[in-house]
Every structure is written in C-alpha cells, then in structure tokens.
N, C-alpha and C positions, 0 to 999 in steps of 0.2 A: 504494500500500500504506500502510495506517495502522497504527502501533504506538504503544503507550503507554510512556513512561518509568516503569518499575515503581515503585509506591508514591508517585508524584509527581503523578498525574492530569494529565499533559502529553502531548498527542497530537503525534506526528511523522508527517507524510505524506512518503512518498518515491516518486519515479518516475525511472526511467532513460529519457531521451528518445531519440527515433529517431537523433539526432545522436551519442549516446553520453554526453551531459551528464547527470550525476546531480543531481537537485533535491530539496531537503528543505524542507518548510514546517512552521513551528510557529505555529499560530494562537493568539493570546491576545486574546480579545474585549475584555478590560478594559484592554488596553494603550493608551497614549496616542499611539503612533506605529508606524512601520515601520522595520525594520533589515534590510538585505540585504547579504550578502557573497558575492563571486564570486572563487573561489580556484583556483589551479593548484598541483599538486604539483611545485613548482619553486622552489628556494631557493638560497642562497649556496653550499651544499655541492655542487651539481650543476655542477661545473667540468669534469668528464670524462664523456663520453657518446658513443654512436653516434647521429649526427644522423638525422633522418627521411629515408628514401630512400637512406641510405648503409650501408656495412658496416664501416667502420673507426672505431675510437674516436678522438676528438679531445679536445684540451684548450683551453679558452677562457680569456681573462684573468679574474683574480679581480674580483669585484664586478659581474659582468655581469648577474646577475639583478636586482639593485637598479637598475642603469643602465636596464635594460629597463622596469622599473616606471615610471621617470620618463618614458621615451619613449612608453609606451602612452597617456599623457595628451595627447600631441601629436596634434592633429586637423587635417585639411585641409579637408574639405567639410562639416563640421558645427561647431556651437557648441562651445567648449571645455567640458570637464566641470564646472569650477568655476562658470562662468557659467550653464550649463544647470541644474544642481542648485540653485544659489543662487536662480535665478528661480522655482523651485518651492518655495522655503522649506525646502530640504533641504541637508544637509552631505554632502560626499563626501571620500574620502581613500583612501590605499593604504598598504600596508606590506609589506616583505620580511623574512623570517626565514631561519634556516638551511634550513628544509625547505618553505617555501611562499611564494607571493606572493598577496596579497589586495587586491581593489578593493571599495569599499563605499560605501553611502549610507545616511543616516538622515534621516527626516523625518516630518511628521504625516500626509501624504496623497500624492496624485499617484502612487500605486503603479504604474499601468500605464505612464505616460510614463517614470517614473524607471527602472523595471525594464528596459524595452525599450532605453532609452538605455544603461544599464549594460552589457547584453549586446552591444550594437552597438559602443560605443566601445572596449571592451576587445579586441574582435575586429578592429579596424581601425586599427592604429597607423600613424602617418605618419612614415616614416623617410627622411631625405635625408642626404647627406654633410654638408651645411651644418648641419642641426639636431643631428646627432649630435656634430659637433665643438663646437658651441656649448654643448651639455649638459655637456661635460667640465669646463669652467670652473665651472659651477654645482655639480657633484658634488665637485669639488676643494675648494670652499669648505665644503661639508657635511662632508667628511672632516676638514678642518682644525678645524672646530667640534667634531666628535666627539673629536678628539685633545686639545682644550682642556677637555673635560668629564671630571672625575675618574671619574665612573661608567663612561663609555665607555672611557676610557683603561685603567682597572683591569680591566674585564671583558674587553676585547680582549687585554690583557696576560696575564691568568691563563689564558685559553683557549690562547693561543699557547705558553705554557710548560708547560701540562698535557698537551697532545697532541703527538705526534710526526709522524704521517702523515695522520690524518683531516682533511679540509678544514674541519671545524668550527673549527679553530684559526685560520682566516683571517677577518679582519673582513668583516662582511656587505657593507659598501660598497666593499671592496677597498682598494687603496692609491692614492695619487696616481699612482704609476708605472703600476700595472696598468690604471687606467681610461683612460689616454692610449694604451693599446695596443688598445682596443676599436674595432672597425670596424662600419660599417653592415652588412656581410655577416655578421659575428659575431652581431649582434643578430637579424638575419633568420633565421639558422640556429637560434638558441635559441628564437625565437618559434615557428617551424614545428615544432620538436621537442616543446616542452613546453606551448604554448598550444593544445592540441587538446581537443575536447570530452570525449573519453574519459579525459583526464588532469585534468579540471577538475570543480568542483562549485559549486552555487549553494545558499545557505541564506537563507531569508526567514522572519523572525519578527516577531510583533507583531499589530496589529489588521488582520488579513487573513482572507479566506475561502480555505481551502486549495484547494478545487476550482477556484475562479476563477483562482487563481495558476497552478496546474498546467495548466489549459486555456490560459492566456495563453502560458506558456512552451512548451507542447506545439506550439501553432500557429507560434510563432516559430521553433522548432527544426526544423520540417519542411523548411525551405529550406537547412539546414546539412548538408553531406554527412558521412556517417559513414565515417571512414577509420581503422579500428583500427590501433594501432601499439604494439608492446610496447617499453617503455623498456629500454634496455640500459645499465646503469650499473656501474661497478667496485665491488669490495669493497676494504676497506682493512685490512691486517694491522697494526692499531694495537697497539703494545706496552702492557703494563700499567704500565710505568714512565713517569714524566713526563719531558719534555724538559729542563726546567731547574727546579731546586729552589728557587731564590731569585733575585729581581731587584729592584733599586731604581730608581725613576724619579722625576724631578721633575715636579710638576704644580701646578695651581691649587687648592691646599689650604692651610688654616691650620694644621691638625694632620695628622700622618701618617694615611693611610688604608690599611688592609691588606685584601688579598684572599687568602684561604687556601683551597686546594682539596684535596679528597680524591678520588682516582681509584679507583673501585670497579669490580671486574670482575663483571658480572651473573651469569656462570656460577657464581661461587663461592656464590651464595645458594641455588641450587636452585629458584628461583622464576622467573616470567616477568619480562620487562623492566618491565611496568606494575606488577606487585606489588612488585618491588624498588624502583622509583621511589617508589611510595606509602609504603613502610615507611621508606625513608631520609628522605623528606620529613617523616614523622611524628616520627622520631627526632630530626631537626634541630630541629623545632619544640619538642618537649618539652625538649630540652637547652638551646636557645639562644633560644627565642621570648620574646615580650614579657612573659610572666608566669612565666618560668622562675626557679628559685632561683639558677642560675648568673649570669643577667643581673643579678639583684638584688645578688649578691655583687660582681660586677665594678663595678657602679655605686657601691657602698659603698667600694670600694677605689680609685675614680676611675680605673679602667683603660679605661672606655669613655666617650665623649662623649655618645653617644646609644644607640640600640638596636644589636643585632647582627642584621644582615639575612642572609638566605641565599637561594640560588638553586640550581636543579638543571638540568643539561644532560645530554642523553642521546645516545648513538650506538647502533649495533647491539650493541656489546659492553661498553660502559662507561656508568656513571652518574657524573657529576662533581658533587660537592657543593661549593659555593662559599660561604664565610662571609666577610662584609664588615663592617668596623667602622672607626670613626674613633677614634683613641686617641693619647694623648700618650706612651704607653710601649708601642710595638709588641712588643718582645721579651717583656715580661712577659705581655701579653695573649695572644700566640700560644702561649706556654708553657702558660698556664692553659687555653686552648682545647684544646690537645693532650692535656693531662691529663684534661680533662672528657670528651673523645671516648672514651677508653678505659674510663671508669668504667661499671660495671653498676649504676647507681643510679636507673634509670627505674622508678617503681613502677607496678604494675598499676592502682592507683587513678587515677594521673595519666593513664595511657593511656586508660582508660575515659572520663574527663572530656573528654579531647581528642577522642575518637571521637564523643561526644555533640555537641561543638561542630561537628565536620565534618558530622554529620547535619543539624544546624540550618541550617548554611550551604547544604547541598544543598536543603533545603526553601525557603529564601529565594530560591535561584537559580531555582526553578521558577516564581516570580512575576515574574522579571526577563527580559524578552525579549531584552535585550542579552546577558546572561550565558548564556542558553539557546543563542543563536546561536553564541557563542564556544565553548561546551562541545561542540556538534556539530562545529564546525570543527576543534577540537583533536582530537577522537576520530578524525576522518577522516584527519588528517595523521599522527597517532601510530600508528593501527591500521588505517586504511583502511576502517573501519566504525564505526557509532554504537554506543556502549555504552548499551543500554537499561536496564541494571541498576546504575546508579551508586549509588543509595541502598543497594541490597542489598550491593554490593561494600564500601561503607563500613561497613555494619552487620556484615559478616563479617570485618572486619579483626580480627586476633587478637594479643594481647599476646605469645603464644608465638612466632608467626611473626616479629613485629618483633624480638624478642630473637634469633631464629634468624639473621635478616639481620645484626643488629648484631654477632653473635659469629662470623659466617662470613666477613665481608669482611676484606680486608687494609688496614691503616691506614698502610702504609709508603710508599705512593705519593702524596706530598704536594708541593705547590708553593706558594710565597709570592710575591706581587707587592705591593711597597710603593710608594705614592706619597707622596713627602715634599715639603715646601714648597720652592719655587724659591729659589735663593740670590740675594740682591740683588747 
C-alpha cells in the first residue's frame, strides 16, 4: 500500500508480511544513502508481562530490555554485526528507550546484504550462561558512567521523584543490583515474548526502490512462521502527585544544575495525549526557548549559565514537562520559572510565529531520510500507526487550544532535582 505524507510529497509504502512483520519504505531518489531501523515494541517499562505460552504475569529484573539489546549483538555462527556492516562501508548501532528497542544500519549501498543480515542477526541471539555473566560487568561499567554524567544523573533522578508507581521512573539500564539478578532464562523469556514478528516493524528510507525492498523482505519472511500473540501487560494506577518534591545530589558539575518537573494529568485538558503533548511542548518553547523574553531576562540577571532546555515524557495518563538549566542561584531561578509558568503572557503573534517555524521544520524533514525514518518510528511507538497528516496537524494547531491546555492543567505537582558540585 502506498500513501503520501499530506502536503509533503513523500511516499510511504507499507506491507504486512506473511510472518506478521510490518514494513515501511520511504524512497528518496536524491538521497545519498540508506537508513534502516528494525524495532520491537519492547522497552524498559515492560518489566511485568505474561510470557509467551504462559498464563501468569511475571516480573523480571529492571534493565533487562537494555541487557537484551546488548546480547542480541552476540553471534555464534556468523560474523559479528560491527565487522559485517563495517566491511560494507556501513555503520550499525542499537538503542533502548522506555517503550522500544531498535537495531539499525546506515550506509551508501549494499542494501540487500545489509538488510538480510539485519533481519537475521536480530532474530538469532547467542545466549550462554558464560556470555550473559560476562555482559554484567560491561553493563555495570555503563551504568556507573551514566551515574557520573550530570545529564543522566539528573534525568534519572527527576523521573524517579516525579512518578510513584509507573516503571518509567526506573533507569533504562536498570541498577547494578538488578542486572546481576538477570539470568539466561530471563533473557530467553523476554526475547520469545517481545521479539516476535507481529510485535516488530522495519523502516527503510533513502535511495531505494520500494518494490524491490518489499519483494526482498517478502521472500525472506516467507520462511518465518506467523504465530500471533496478544501482549498482556499491566496498567498502573499512577497518582497525580509526585513522589518527592525536592532532592539534592552531588555530581560532576561546576555550577549547580537543576531539573524541575511539572506533572500534568492528560485528562484535565480535554484533548488527546498527542494534542496535549504538542501544546505543552509549544508552551514550553514559547516561554523558555532560545528566543524567549524570559530567557533573555534570566541571562541579563545572570541566573542562567546557558540556555534553559526542556524535555517531555509521557505515560498513558500523564505528561511530564522537565526544565533543565545550569545556574549559580538555583533558588532564584526556580522561583522565576514558577512565576513564569503561571503567567498568561503568551501572545497570539508569538504563537503564530512558532507555528510557522514548526511548519518549516516539517518541510525540511521531508528532504531528510534520517528524520523521515525517525518520524515513522516515533509514530508507530507512540500511536501504533503512521501519522500521514503531520503538516496538517501542525497547521491546525490553535492558539485557543494551547491556552485551553495551559489554563486547565494543575501546576501543583512539581519536583526538583538539584545536582551540586562535589565537596572536596
């Protein structure tokens, strides 16, 4: 099936293979290379589930999705992925987030060999008691490196303090204690449950012929059995209140770094999760972004060392807005941010200007085969389907709805996580 991204003149070809695998191809004849991502709907939050072939819910150690990502690269009867892709002049990598695990390659050519290898190596992990135990030391070092990074330390800290029950509060890599609890059998159970064709999707973008790609994957998938399995996952009765309102921790910083969160209940806005997410993101950008009056004021008062960054995290019931800044006066900056959040001073003129910027960015994305691939991947994880009307959705963003969101959410549920310089 071929569909166009509305107003962007970008074709997306989609086919669900006999195995159950969903494949999306975005051909860009003017592109200089090829980008392929192979993903599963399985991330760090999936710590409780009913395993394939079972009936009872189990709980696995934290960090197991990330651990499994590492082990999928372990091969027995074939060349290891880094050597294989490197030999074809291509790069390969993988990443685990809260909601997905992705394996990828990017390169100028060798599509057929690279794509078949990607599909095969992800589906054939080599797990032994010995290599699982060996990996624990490697991941322990990675966790300790993350803990030494102010960005990781702060982000993990603010999530842990903002949520009470939802597993999004747990670091993606887990903890040193939790990874040493992981067994070969745990990894096999998670793999069999989540690395199934009907729970995975493949996105290929760049200088490719869509029909050739689909035919290649179609023939490859004929030998893969289709065994549909409905995922059984728990729901979490996450409170609106944060777990902890304030925490200070020492870290590798010269000046204090603050992470300030606002926990918004989606239901309060009267809009969908995506709409709520988009309007809160817009509001944060207009209030605290690089060209905002507030940032200029904070710079003049020397309350920020650099910019004020922001990030958004979502669950089924909440949107978490996280504001991040380096400052020599945390109390004053946080007080100023809180005052700014409550002001109704966003003008319609500024809103329209920002909407035009977003539309321009959308058009630029349509020429970037990497960003197109990431857009489709994000849509599938967030909504389970591709949004073919992104341009139209941005164009339809309204000032009235943004102010509706701003005035309907509760600002009482806040958390602060400070990283202060280590004492000598």
